[in-house]
N, C-alpha and C positions, 0 to 999 in steps of 0.2 A: 502494498499499501506505497503510494503515493499523495501526501498534499503540499501541491506548490502554487506558494503565494508568490505573487508580483505586485506591484502601481508602486510602490513607497518611491520617494524622491524627498527632495529639497524645496517646501515653499515656502513665501511669506505670511507674516502672521495675518489671518484674512482670507488665505487660500483655500483651495480644495486638493483633495488627492481622492481617491478613487483605488482600495486592493480588491483585487481577486484572489482568493482559493480553490484551486480544481483537484478534488482529489482522485484519483486512477489507482489498478490493478485488484481486479480478482473484487471488486466489488459486490455485495448482494446487498445493502442497507448500510442507512447511512440514519445517523438519530442528527439529536443537535448538533451543532454547526457555531461555532464561538469566535470571537476574538479574543487574545490577549495582547498586554503589552507591559515590555519590561526597562525603565532607564536606569539609568550607569545607576547602581548603588540603593535601588529601590527593588522592591520583591515584583514577581510577575502579578501583573492585576487580571483581575476580569472590565473588560471592555464590551460585546457584547455578546448576542446569542442569538441562536433561532433553532425551533427544531421544526422537525422537519411538515409539521401541521399549520407553522407563517407566524407562529408566538414570538415578541423578541421580550429579550431584556436588557437594559442598559445600564454601566456605572451611570450613579448620577452625576460625575465630573462632564460627560459628556449627550446628555440626554439633549434632545433639541436641535443636535447638531450633526451625530452622528446617525447615522442608519446604515441598519445588518439587514438584506436579503437574501436569499438562494432560489438558483433554479434548479429545481431536482435533477429534472432530466440531463440536465449539464454536468452535476454531482458537484456545482461551485456555489461558495458565497464570496460574497459579498462586503463592503465595508465601506461606503461614500462619507467621507469626513468631511465637511463643509464649517465653513470660520475657524479653524483651525489657531490654535495658542502653542506658545514658545511650550506648553509645559504639555501638550500634545508629543511630543518627543520623544521618541522610543524606538526600541525593535517592535516590532507588532507579527503576533505571531498567531498561526491560526492551529483551531483544532477541532476534531471531528469524533464521536463514539460513530463506529465502525461495525459492520457484520458481515465478516467473510463465508463463516458458514452459521454457525449456532447462537453464538453470541458476542454481543459488543463487546467492545475494547475500545479504550482509545489510544487516537493516532493523533501526532504534533506534527506541523509542517518547520521547514527553516524562517527563520525571519527573514522581516522587510524592513528596513530602516526608513521611519521620519521624520523626517529635520524642518524645524516649524521654525524660523529666525525671523526675530522684533524690527 
């Protein structure tokens, strides 16, 4: 199983970025798909998550600015990030609960760097 994250980059405060996370590799089913982030010196934190039915959950710090979505047919989750702030600077990781055969397990993708300058 691979979770391929893309879309990171450098923007000025107030700008936007869209992250994508595509799952591949003999997948039978995917439950929750999530985005986490980790800034230097800080623990990894949940940014947003979405169930396979489309229910979403956000960290208070990103509510109203970030939107998580998914395309189940493409096995892909997205994170639209608007009105970015310097404190959003971090490495962003996607994660998903994936079933290959009988049970769901947690998988992580490699991070993608997001840098927001003031």
